[in-house]
Phi, psi and omega in degrees: 000145173276189180303134182296143173289146182277158179302132183086356176294146182243127177255135182251151178203199177250119178284130178242337170228115187295149177145161178254141176215140188223130181164184176286145182277135177235115185272146172276116180247108180285141172293153187285068183297338186272354180275076182231163182305142179291147178299143175286160175291150180299137180296153182292327179228149181302332182291344183284348179282134177279093185303323179294323176293318176300312183293324175297314181296318179298317182291321179294320178290321181295320182291319181292318176296321175298321180295315179299315180299312182301319180295319181294322177298318180296319179290327181291329181291338180262350182265173177223163172061218181301320180304314177298315181300315182295315182295321176295320180296323182284330173297316177299321183292322180299334182263009184298126183292328178299323181289316179299324178294318181294324175302316180297319177303315181293322178298323181290340172278357180102005179290144170293157186298324181297310180295327178292324179296317181294313180301317178298320176297313181294331178293319179286323180298326179291321177293318178299318181297321178297321180292318180076197178059218184292332183297326183296329180293339181288348180300312180301318180301308187299317179294323177299313178300316178300317181297321182292316178302311181304313179303317180295317178299325185264000178073030181258162177299151181289133186285170181150213183291138179293152175291131179265118174271354172201156182302144184197187182252123183271125178250144182201152169296313171203157180247137175288139175309323177301327177286314184299321187295338184256009184289147179255111180302338179286337177254323179267100187278335180199159179232132178230119180244138177286336178251196175090167181221171183298343180248013180295160179298325177302315176298319184291318180288319177302324179294318181296325181273353180071034182259122176306135188216144175227148174231173175052045178266091178296132181092005182295333182296348180278354177270123185281152178298135180093345181293136177282130183226160174241116183261124174242087187288339177290321178273349182070041183227153173233118180261126182275128178046063177285174177294125190298316182299300181298324180294315177295325181288318181292322178296318184294319179297319181290324182292324177297316181299313181296321180293323176296319180295325183295347184270355182298135183232008179082186353293160182285128174198156177280172182294338180268009176094355180295119185288144179235136175269101182251113188247176184242146171263127184225165174230359177196182183298321179299313177300320179294321182288324178292326178289325178293330178285348181251207186274008182294139178270001183158198179238127178261348179207106172255109182276110188271347189290337183295339175286349186249330194300321187263017182260131171285336180231160179292133174304143180290170178300314182293323176297318178293315181304314181301317179297314183290323184292326177296318178292308179306314185296334176298332182227065186296334180247019182224171183286134171230117180260115183262128175263129177292173189311121173251066180254161176191191185287347173275336173232066195288146174261119187298335183260006184254012177069023182283143178238161179299138181235153180291328183219083181297335180296333175247022185250212182278105178205160178071222180302337183288341175302337178298335179293334182268325185208092180296329177296335182297314177294316182299321179292325174295315178299316176307317183290321175298320181296315179299321179292321177299317177297322183293320178281319177072193180060225183293345180265008186293337177229074185303141174284129180223136180231148184258132178276156171064028176288135181234343184233159175298319179303316179299315181296312181298312180300318180295314180299319179295324175290326175291310185294329175299341179249007180080022180262160179258114188267143174217172175226157173273142179259093177233329176270127184306338178297325178293313182300313188284337182237033190302328182296340177279341181267331190300319185299347190254353189226160180257351177196162178231152174223124181270119173270094189292334180298305182287319179305316178302310185294326180285318182295321185269359180055040184226127177300118183289355179262356183270119180297335178292336185250024185299324180294327182284327182270014175293123181296349175286358180307123180306322181297319178293320180294324175299320178297319177297320176298318177302319180293309183300312179302313181292322179295329178287349178216061181303148181304332180267014174088355179275158171256110188270125178297140176234113183256169172233124182238002176283178185294341179306317190292339181277351175276110183312317182293313182293327179300320178298318179297314182298320174295322174301327180285348179107006178295141185261345178209158179229137180230128187217168173300140184315316183295337182274347186303310180303317183294317177290317178297320179296318181296318185290328180295341181266004181227160182259169177295319176304319180290325177298318178296325176289324176295322179293320177300315178299313181297317181291335179275354179281158180263334182228162177300315181300315179299313179303313182295311184298318181293318178294318179292331173291324182288324181286342182077000000 
């Protein structure tokens, strides 16, 4: 820890889940899993290696990694939504053969098994850091897994979140997604991380759990464990040792307000009766059925790549049809928007011939995977069409959108391939070229969906996984909002006379205040995590369309993301 903050000191960061939280700070303190013997120098001759010791070390690592993976799978089975997705992904990472092979290499240099695990982890971390983008976020995952494996090797308790003897505020340099996914909102009143960004897994899961959360809080390390703090995630501030009475009262009032909002059950509409299409983001059949049991009016983003990422081979036609039919069938009479594969070298498909890239965010991903294997997309579209025919009704012509479209040719080609199969084509607005020339794209598609996470990072030229750039990748950036208005305005008066629906499916839509702004900009639907639906729906129910338009004007007239957020929240009261 650095020098302690004084009473009343204010630490600023980026709020990602609005809300007030007050209580004692509890730091995540990782056991010093990296304090292991240094690897020995490589032997001069291969014969100098004790092969039996290498094999014993390999077996011990494999057993420990398998135990950690099994625990993560067990937790995933009890979780839902993004939490389950993250835990499952980490279990897959724990079983990664490449990691095990790297450990074996270190063992052959004479390293003890714990040291080999750490050295292999840091080797992969260096590679991930070089790749950047989404892959860089996996560094936290991998180091967390390494700490768990080393603890298992040593017979120590699994590291992670400290035990809370009373409700409090969780502080961390950064949180491993596996830790965030297991948080208890009854004990963890708020989360503040010194690192992280608005679209990190920590932010996404905190939003799903409804826990006020801040990231990129520089200077947080000056707050000592046990210090009472007041987190105002809406304002992006942490007040050290605030006045107890007012702080406790404000936090309790906010808690009651959020609890009341959580009881909202729909249907979605503004205070003036203006109907709103409020949809859910899902990644599998379980998620779709959970959304259908709640207030969602449909699905605005079905992420299909999760059915592919952990596969060594491409799922068969029948396997894909079964998956897609289950999701479509959950909303047999409502809109379901399916996104085709959003994979890339940061989310590689083992069977698509993807190679490591220096900058995967600007590389072969989304629709560009078509460059490597055109048949992959065609087979996915065939399966979606078959699933639509199987479900029938409103799903007989499923809505399908392509990610990372950048040119009119890509949009036209995708739309032709969809219509040839009886599918309803759309594209995601993530690449700025689509937003600035949207009128050229509109004649070829039937709907648009704005992916604010990627659109923001491309417009602001800032890696959305970089904690140092969290302020730049904030979706409240006025420049990003102006582009969304441009898209919505153009879609409302398409050159061929149609009114094209425009949705938002990025994390921006899950911010209740920003959701109001987006509707004011002309967006026709919002798609969020199922857990966020009540909070967004309750916020929209309290405002009129005219107020939303005024909030949009206020945001567009601001110079910074913070100014826009603060001004709109002040206007909403």
